[in-house]
C-alpha positions as CSV (number, residue, x, y, z in Angstrom):
1,M,-1.4,56.5,57.2
2,L,-1.3,58.2,53.9
3,Q,2.2,56.9,53.4
4,T,1.0,53.6,54.3
5,T,-1.4,53.4,51.9
6,T,0.5,54.7,49.0
7,N,3.0,52.0,49.3
8,D,0.0,49.3,49.4
9,D,-1.0,50.8,46.1
10,Q,2.3,50.8,44.2
11,L,2.9,47.2,45.8
12,R,-1.1,46.0,44.1
13,A,0.2,47.8,41.2
14,R,3.4,46.1,40.8
15,L,1.7,42.9,41.6
16,E,-0.9,43.4,39.1
17,L,1.7,44.7,36.6
18,A,3.8,41.3,37.2
19,S,0.7,39.3,36.7
20,R,0.0,41.1,33.5
21,L,3.5,40.6,32.0
22,G,3.3,36.9,33.2
23,A,0.5,36.5,30.6
24,L,1.9,38.8,28.1
25,A,4.9,36.0,28.3
26,S,2.7,33.2,27.8
27,D,-0.2,34.5,25.1
28,A,2.3,36.1,22.7
29,R,2.6,33.8,19.7
30,D,4.9,35.4,17.2
31,L,7.2,39.2,17.5
32,V,3.8,40.8,16.0
33,E,1.5,40.2,19.0
34,L,4.4,40.7,21.2
35,F,4.9,44.3,19.6
36,R,1.1,45.0,20.5
37,A,1.3,44.0,23.9
38,L,4.1,45.6,24.8
39,Y,2.2,48.7,23.8
40,D,-1.1,48.1,25.6
41,E,0.8,47.5,28.8
42,T,3.5,50.3,28.4
43,A,0.5,52.9,27.4
44,R,-1.4,51.2,30.5
45,V,1.1,52.6,32.8
46,M,2.8,55.7,31.3
47,D,2.5,58.1,28.4
48,A,3.7,56.2,25.5
49,T,2.3,59.0,23.0
50,V,5.3,57.7,20.9
51,F,6.4,54.0,21.5
52,L,9.6,51.8,20.3
53,F,10.3,48.3,20.0
54,A,13.7,47.3,18.4
55,I,14.8,43.7,17.8
56,Y,18.4,43.3,17.5
57,D,19.1,40.8,14.2
58,E,22.4,39.4,15.3
59,V,22.1,37.3,11.0
60,S,22.5,41.2,9.2
61,V,23.8,43.3,12.1
62,S,26.8,43.6,14.6
63,W,26.8,46.0,17.5
64,A,29.3,48.4,17.8
65,A,29.9,50.9,20.6
66,E,30.6,53.5,17.9
67,G,27.9,53.3,15.3
68,P,26.5,55.3,12.4
69,P,24.2,58.2,13.7
70,I,20.2,57.6,13.5
71,R,18.0,60.4,13.1
72,L,14.5,60.1,13.9
73,L,11.7,62.3,12.6
74,Y,8.5,62.3,14.2
75,G,5.2,63.8,12.7
76,T,2.6,65.4,14.6
77,E,-1.3,65.9,13.6
78,P,-0.4,69.6,12.2
79,G,2.0,68.2,10.0
80,E,5.0,69.4,11.7
81,L,8.1,67.5,11.9
82,V,9.2,68.0,15.7
83,S,10.9,66.3,18.5
84,P,9.5,64.4,21.7
85,R,10.1,66.2,24.9
86,S,10.8,63.6,26.9
87,G,11.8,59.9,26.7
88,V,12.8,56.9,28.4
89,V,15.0,54.0,26.7
90,V,15.8,51.2,28.6
91,P,17.5,48.1,27.0
92,I,16.0,44.4,26.8
93,V,18.2,42.0,27.4
94,S,18.4,38.0,27.2
95,G,20.7,36.4,29.3
96,D,24.1,38.3,29.1
97,H,23.0,39.8,25.9
98,V,21.4,43.1,24.6
99,V,18.6,41.5,21.9
100,G,16.5,44.9,21.6
101,V,15.3,48.4,23.0
102,L,12.0,49.8,24.4
103,S,11.2,53.1,24.6
104,A,8.6,55.4,25.3
105,Q,8.2,58.8,24.7
106,S,5.8,62.2,24.9
107,Y,5.8,65.5,23.5
108,R,5.6,67.0,27.3
109,P,8.3,68.0,28.7
110,E,9.5,66.0,32.3
111,A,6.3,63.3,31.5
112,Y,8.1,60.0,32.9
113,D,9.8,59.7,36.9
114,D,11.7,56.7,38.6
115,E,8.4,54.4,38.9
116,D,8.0,54.9,35.0
117,L,11.3,53.7,34.7
118,L,11.2,50.8,36.7
119,G,7.9,49.8,35.0
120,L,9.4,50.2,31.9
121,V,12.4,48.2,33.1
122,A,9.9,45.4,34.6
123,I,7.7,45.4,31.0
124,A,11.5,44.9,28.8
125,A,12.4,42.0,31.0
126,Q,9.5,40.1,30.1
127,A,9.8,41.0,26.5
128,G,13.3,39.5,26.8
129,A,12.3,36.3,28.1
130,T,9.0,36.1,25.7
131,I,11.7,36.9,22.9
132,K,14.2,34.2,23.9
133,R,10.9,31.7,24.0
134,L,10.2,32.6,20.2
135,R,12.9,32.5,19.3
136,A,13.4,29.0,20.7
137,T,9.9,28.2,19.2
138,E,11.1,29.4,15.9
139,Q,14.4,28.0,16.0
140,M,12.4,24.3,16.5
141,A,9.8,24.8,14.0
142,L,12.6,25.8,11.5
143,E,14.4,22.5,12.8
144,H,11.1,20.6,12.6
145,E,10.4,22.0,8.9
146,R,14.2,21.2,7.9
147,H,13.4,17.4,9.0
148,A,10.0,17.2,7.4
149,L,11.3,18.4,4.3
150,Q,14.3,15.7,4.3
151,L,12.2,13.0,5.5
152,E,9.6,14.4,2.3
153,A,13.1,14.0,0.1
154,V,13.4,10.6,1.5
155,L,10.0,9.2,1.4
156,A,9.9,10.7,-2.9
157,S,13.1,8.6,-3.6
158,M,11.6,5.5,-2.2
159,N,10.8,2.7,-4.8
160,D,8.3,1.5,-2.1
161,A,4.9,2.2,-1.2
162,L,4.7,3.9,2.2
163,L,1.7,5.0,4.1
164,I,1.4,6.1,7.8
165,V,-1.7,5.9,9.6
166,D,-3.0,7.1,12.9
167,S,-4.6,5.2,15.7
168,R,-7.5,5.5,14.6
169,G,-6.3,3.3,11.1
170,A,-6.9,6.8,9.3
171,I,-4.1,7.3,6.6
172,V,-2.3,10.9,7.3
173,R,0.7,10.9,4.7
174,L,1.8,9.1,1.8
175,N,4.8,8.7,-0.4
176,R,4.6,9.3,-4.0
177,A,4.9,5.8,-4.7
178,A,1.9,5.4,-2.4
179,R,-0.2,7.6,-4.4
180,E,0.5,6.3,-7.3
181,L,-0.3,2.6,-6.3
182,L,-3.3,3.8,-5.1
183,C,-4.7,6.5,-7.3
184,L,-5.2,9.3,-4.7
185,D,-4.3,12.5,-4.7
186,G,-3.9,15.5,-1.6
187,S,-7.4,15.8,-1.9
188,S,-9.1,12.1,-1.9
189,L,-12.2,12.1,0.0
190,V,-10.5,8.6,1.7
191,L,-7.5,10.4,3.8
192,G,-8.2,11.4,7.1
193,Q,-11.0,8.7,7.5
194,P,-10.4,5.3,9.0
195,L,-10.5,2.5,6.8
196,E,-12.8,-0.1,7.4
197,P,-14.5,-2.5,5.2
198,Q,-17.6,-0.5,4.7
199,R,-15.7,2.4,3.4
200,V,-13.4,0.7,0.4
201,E,-16.1,1.3,-1.7
202,Q,-14.8,4.8,-1.7
203,W,-11.6,4.1,-3.4
204,P,-11.3,4.1,-6.7
205,D,-11.7,0.9,-8.6
206,T,-8.2,0.5,-9.8
207,A,-6.8,1.2,-6.5
208,R,-9.6,-1.0,-4.6
209,E,-7.7,-4.4,-4.4
210,I,-5.2,-3.0,-2.3
211,A,-7.2,-1.4,-0.3
212,E,-9.2,-4.6,0.4
213,A,-5.5,-6.0,1.5
214,L,-4.7,-2.9,3.8
215,V,-7.7,-3.4,5.9
216,P,-6.3,-6.5,8.0
217,A,-3.0,-4.8,7.5
218,I,-5.0,-1.3,9.6
219,D,-6.8,-4.0,11.7
220,A,-3.4,-5.1,13.4
221,I,-1.7,-2.0,14.1
222,R,-4.5,-0.8,15.9
223,S,-4.0,-3.6,17.8
224,G,-0.8,-3.3,18.1
225,R,0.4,-6.2,16.1
226,Q,3.2,-6.0,13.6
227,I,3.2,-8.1,10.0
228,A,6.8,-8.9,9.0
229,Q,5.5,-10.0,5.8
230,V,2.5,-11.3,3.4
231,D,2.3,-11.3,-0.3
232,V,-0.5,-9.6,-2.0
233,E,-1.4,-10.8,-5.3
234,L,-3.2,-8.0,-7.9
235,H,-5.2,-9.5,-10.6
236,S,-6.9,-6.5,-11.7
237,G,-4.9,-5.3,-14.7
238,E,-1.7,-7.4,-14.9
239,R,-0.6,-9.8,-12.3
240,R,1.3,-8.1,-9.8
241,V,2.5,-9.3,-6.6
242,L,3.2,-6.8,-3.7
243,S,4.9,-7.7,-0.5
244,L,3.3,-5.8,2.6
245,G,4.7,-5.0,5.9
246,T,3.8,-3.0,9.2
247,S,5.5,-1.7,11.9
248,V,3.8,0.2,14.9
249,L,4.1,3.6,16.0
250,R,4.4,3.9,20.0
251,S,5.0,7.4,22.4
252,P,7.8,7.3,24.9
253,T,5.1,6.4,27.1
254,A,4.2,3.0,24.9
255,V,0.7,4.7,23.7
256,L,-0.2,3.2,20.4
257,E,0.4,6.7,17.9
258,G,-0.4,4.5,14.1
259,G,2.1,2.6,12.0
260,V,3.6,2.6,9.0
261,I,2.5,0.2,6.0
262,V,5.1,-0.9,3.4
263,F,4.1,-2.2,-0.3
264,R,7.1,-3.3,-2.2
265,D,6.5,-4.8,-5.7
266,V,8.0,-8.1,-5.7
267,T,6.8,-9.2,-9.1
268,A,9.9,-10.0,-10.8
269,Q,11.4,-11.5,-7.7
270,R,8.5,-13.7,-7.3
271,N,8.5,-14.8,-11.3
272,L,12.1,-15.4,-10.8
273,E,11.2,-17.7,-8.6
274,K,8.4,-19.4,-10.3
275,L,10.7,-20.0,-13.5
276,R,13.1,-21.9,-11.2
277,E,10.0,-24.2,-10.2
278,D,8.9,-24.3,-13.6
279,I,12.8,-25.2,-15.0
280,F,12.8,-28.2,-12.3
281,A,9.1,-29.0,-12.7
282,M,10.5,-29.3,-16.7
283,A,13.8,-30.9,-15.9
284,W,12.3,-33.5,-13.3
285,H,9.6,-34.6,-16.5
286,D,11.3,-34.4,-19.1
287,M,15.1,-35.4,-18.4
288,H,13.8,-38.4,-16.1
289,T,12.9,-40.6,-19.8
290,P,16.0,-39.7,-21.6
291,I,18.4,-40.7,-18.5
292,T,16.5,-43.9,-17.6
293,V,16.6,-44.9,-21.1
294,I,20.0,-44.2,-21.7
295,R,21.2,-46.2,-18.5
296,G,19.1,-48.9,-19.5
297,H,20.8,-49.5,-22.6
298,A,24.2,-48.8,-21.2
299,E,23.3,-51.6,-18.5
300,L,22.4,-54.2,-21.4
301,L,25.6,-53.3,-23.4
302,Q,27.6,-53.6,-20.2
303,R,25.4,-57.3,-19.8
304,R,26.1,-58.3,-23.2
305,L,29.5,-57.6,-23.6
306,A,30.1,-59.0,-19.9
307,S,28.8,-62.8,-21.0
308,G,30.6,-62.5,-24.7
309,D,27.8,-61.9,-26.6
310,R,28.3,-60.3,-29.7
311,D,25.6,-59.3,-32.1
312,R,26.5,-56.1,-34.0
313,G,22.9,-55.2,-34.8
314,A,21.8,-55.5,-30.8
315,F,25.1,-53.4,-30.0
316,K,24.3,-50.7,-32.7
317,A,20.6,-50.3,-31.9
318,A,21.5,-50.2,-28.0
319,A,23.9,-47.5,-29.2
320,S,21.7,-45.8,-31.1
321,L,18.9,-45.3,-28.7
322,I,21.7,-44.0,-26.4
323,M,22.7,-41.3,-28.6
324,K,19.5,-40.2,-29.5
325,H,18.5,-39.7,-25.7
326,A,21.6,-38.6,-24.9
327,D,21.0,-35.6,-27.8
328,R,17.3,-35.5,-26.2
329,L,18.7,-34.9,-22.7
330,A,21.3,-31.6,-24.6
331,E,18.6,-30.3,-26.1
332,L,16.5,-29.9,-22.6
333,L,19.4,-29.0,-21.0
334,T,20.2,-26.1,-23.8
335,A,16.6,-25.2,-23.6
336,L,16.3,-24.4,-19.6
337,F,19.5,-22.5,-19.7
338,D,18.2,-20.1,-22.9
339,I,15.0,-20.0,-20.8
340,R,17.1,-19.0,-18.1
341,C,19.1,-16.4,-20.3
342,L,16.0,-15.0,-21.7
343,E,14.9,-13.6,-18.5
344,A,17.8,-12.6,-17.6
345,G,17.8,-10.5,-20.5
346,V,21.0,-11.5,-21.8
347,L,19.9,-14.4,-24.5
348,T,22.0,-13.6,-27.8
349,V,21.7,-14.7,-31.5
350,A,24.6,-15.7,-34.1
351,R,23.3,-14.7,-37.3
352,W,24.7,-15.9,-40.4
353,P,23.2,-16.8,-44.0
354,M,20.9,-19.6,-43.7
355,D,17.9,-21.1,-46.0
356,L,14.7,-21.1,-44.0
357,T,12.9,-23.3,-46.8
358,A,16.0,-26.1,-46.5
359,L,16.0,-25.7,-42.3
360,V,11.8,-26.5,-42.4
361,R,12.4,-29.6,-44.5
362,E,14.9,-31.0,-42.8
363,V,13.2,-30.4,-39.6
364,T,10.2,-32.1,-40.8
365,D,11.8,-35.0,-42.9
366,G,13.7,-35.9,-39.0
367,M,10.3,-36.2,-37.4
368,R,8.0,-38.3,-40.2
369,P,9.6,-41.8,-39.0
370,T,8.1,-41.5,-35.7
371,A,5.3,-38.9,-36.0
372,R,1.8,-40.5,-35.8
373,H,0.8,-37.6,-37.9
374,E,0.7,-36.7,-41.8
375,I,3.2,-33.9,-42.3
376,V,2.7,-31.8,-45.1
377,V,5.5,-28.8,-46.2
378,S,4.5,-26.1,-48.7
379,A,7.5,-23.6,-48.8
380,D,9.0,-21.2,-51.4
381,D,12.3,-21.8,-52.8
382,G,15.4,-19.8,-51.2
383,V,13.9,-18.3,-48.4
384,V,17.4,-17.2,-47.3
385,G,18.1,-15.1,-44.2
386,E,20.6,-13.5,-41.5
387,W,19.3,-15.8,-38.8
388,D,20.9,-17.7,-36.0
389,E,20.2,-21.2,-37.3
390,R,20.2,-23.5,-34.3
391,R,17.6,-20.8,-32.6
392,I,15.5,-21.1,-35.5
393,Q,15.6,-24.9,-35.6
394,Q,14.4,-24.9,-31.9
395,V,11.2,-22.5,-32.7
396,V,9.9,-24.7,-36.3
397,T,10.8,-28.2,-33.5
398,N,8.9,-27.1,-31.0
399,L,5.8,-25.6,-33.3
400,V,5.5,-28.9,-35.2
401,A,5.8,-30.7,-31.7
402,N,3.0,-28.7,-30.5
403,A,0.8,-29.2,-33.4
404,M,1.2,-33.0,-33.3
405,K,1.0,-33.3,-29.4
406,Y,-2.2,-30.9,-29.5
407,S,-4.0,-32.9,-32.4
408,P,-5.1,-36.2,-33.1
409,E,-3.5,-39.4,-34.0
410,G,-3.8,-39.6,-38.3
411,S,-4.6,-35.7,-38.6
412,T,-2.2,-33.4,-41.1
413,V,0.2,-30.8,-40.2
414,T,0.7,-28.7,-42.7
415,V,4.3,-26.2,-42.6
416,L,3.9,-23.1,-45.0
417,V,7.1,-20.9,-45.4
418,T,6.6,-17.6,-47.5
419,A,8.2,-14.6,-48.3
420,D,7.8,-10.8,-49.5
421,E,11.1,-8.5,-50.2
422,T,11.4,-7.7,-46.5
423,T,9.8,-10.9,-44.4
424,A,9.6,-14.4,-44.2
425,T,6.8,-16.2,-42.5
426,V,6.4,-19.8,-41.1
427,R,2.9,-21.2,-40.4
428,V,2.4,-24.7,-38.5
429,R,-1.4,-25.1,-38.9
430,D,-3.1,-28.6,-37.0
431,E,-6.3,-30.0,-37.1
432,G,-6.2,-30.2,-33.3
433,I,-8.1,-28.9,-30.1
434,G,-8.5,-25.3,-30.9
435,L,-8.1,-21.9,-28.7
436,D,-10.4,-19.4,-27.9
437,D,-9.8,-15.7,-27.6
438,A,-9.2,-15.5,-24.0
439,E,-6.4,-18.2,-24.6
440,L,-5.0,-16.6,-27.5
441,A,-3.8,-13.4,-25.6
442,Q,-2.4,-15.5,-22.9
443,L,-0.7,-18.0,-25.2
444,F,3.6,-16.9,-24.7
445,G,3.1,-16.1,-21.5
446,R,5.6,-18.3,-19.2
447,G,4.2,-21.3,-17.7
448,Y,0.8,-20.6,-19.3
449,R,-1.2,-23.7,-20.7
450,A,-5.0,-23.8,-22.1
451,E,-7.6,-25.4,-19.7
452,S,-8.1,-27.9,-22.2
453,V,-4.5,-29.0,-22.4
454,R,-4.2,-29.6,-18.5
455,T,-4.6,-33.5,-19.2
456,V,-1.4,-33.5,-21.7
457,R,2.0,-33.2,-20.4
458,G,4.0,-30.5,-20.3
459,A,5.1,-27.5,-18.3
460,G,4.0,-24.9,-20.6
461,L,7.5,-22.8,-21.3
462,G,8.0,-24.3,-25.2
463,L,5.9,-21.3,-26.5
464,Y,7.7,-18.6,-24.2
465,L,10.8,-19.7,-25.0
466,S,9.9,-19.9,-28.8
467,N,8.5,-16.5,-28.8
468,G,11.7,-15.1,-26.9
469,L,14.0,-16.4,-29.7
470,V,11.5,-15.0,-32.3
471,T,11.7,-11.7,-30.8
472,A,15.4,-11.9,-30.4
473,H,15.9,-11.9,-34.3
474,R,13.3,-8.8,-34.0
475,G,10.4,-11.0,-35.2
476,R,7.1,-11.4,-34.5
477,M,4.8,-14.6,-33.0
478,W,1.1,-15.1,-32.7
479,A,-1.9,-17.6,-33.2
480,E,-4.5,-18.1,-34.9
481,S,-8.0,-20.3,-34.2
482,L,-11.5,-20.4,-34.9
483,G,-12.4,-21.7,-31.5
484,H,-12.1,-25.1,-29.7
485,G,-12.1,-27.8,-32.2
486,C,-11.2,-26.1,-35.0
487,G,-7.6,-26.5,-35.0
488,S,-5.0,-23.7,-34.4
489,T,-2.2,-22.0,-36.7
490,F,1.0,-21.1,-34.6
491,C,3.1,-18.5,-36.8
492,F,6.0,-16.5,-36.9
493,N,7.8,-13.8,-39.1
494,L,11.3,-12.7,-39.1
495,P,13.0,-10.3,-41.2
496,L,15.3,-10.8,-44.2
497,H,18.0,-8.3,-43.8
498,A,18.4,-7.9,-40.0
499,E,20.4,-4.7,-38.7
500,R,23.5,-4.7,-37.4
501,A,23.0,-2.6,-34.3
502,A,22.6,-4.3,-30.9
503,E,20.1,-7.1,-30.2
504,P,17.4,-6.2,-28.6
505,A,17.6,-7.0,-24.4
506,L,15.0,-9.2,-23.6
507,K,13.7,-9.9,-20.4
508,E,9.4,-10.4,-19.2
509,R,8.0,-7.3,-18.0
510,A,6.9,-8.1,-14.8
């Protein structure tokens, strides 16, 4: 009966040990916690006055049948260095490999028996399984960290702004480009909160316009819908156009996890598309007249020749009109080509010594016979510099033509040419509609036309091209006006002595 009771107690103790060891394996989160748990369990079942838990590091150590001797010195309370009188040592095995050693030692002689050995073996076996789990977890964590670093590097190198939102619609991650675009940092109050219309006011003023565009995109993600591409035009500050797209993220079980929002700056692309539209509109409106005139007079000449008409005066007038409008057509084509070169940043100038005063007089003399305005020229003599004569002629012609177009018939257009030691300046003054400060600030933008001149035909590209041509000569163009009804003065200056260095690349900043 006593033997049965003893066996039952031993079985119960082993079952309790197995249960505690199972909890040990699931609770330990790292080697420090495992060490503490192993010591507590070992001290529970045997004398563990001295406890040793050693882990084999495969990276820095190699096992060998014959290795260097290791000597351990133990300190007792009185301060003497003595050795334990008894001990038990078992290997920690994981699969087919020894991964460490577990040892309990006592200062009492013969402190351990076979039951203690079996108990320590069981503890070591569970320690081996736990170490294997911890190492696998550590390896997974390292892999996740490596992948996260790789992802962070990829995101940081992206020019597109990328945001990741969760299923609640809260921003949980964004790359550098997105932080700059949204004016956010890691401590921003809007991060981690669902982005809803009432929260937009919490965003920085400079990013509130983008936040308003984010709301419908996040609503689409929360409903499981993707947005292929939609343009968002920003008007606060410099005009920008952003292309927005979204992708929905789902778990392997198709549960909605959130989504990704990508902003791409397509301002330059949209500007190029607008340029093509402007050029086409300009070509349609401005080329229609010379083409019609050329064709009409060519048909008239053909009919007169067919009928035997030999009126030399009529032939000469018709040929003159054909040549005039053919030249006009060539000028338009040249202007369109120059605008395209200007936009692409490849506009060049061919410098040669020329007299600016002589050029201005030649241009105005050629425009007087058909002008319904009085054109007055006041110019210094001998304003000579190294410029591209054809390009400067384009600029002067455009400014004088604009002055006549936007001022009443019979009024005076005055052209002034002055020079100092370094710079030549041309001013074209009219008595026309005038401009306010807001219009003056935008006057040289591509396609811009003041509200007061929308009824006058034009594409808004002449001043844009003229400004580009002057800039190509390292000059500057500007306009002056006291307001609506007070007339305007369009001015440009040119350096008299150009540097022979490479000409500046011209490309409108989007």
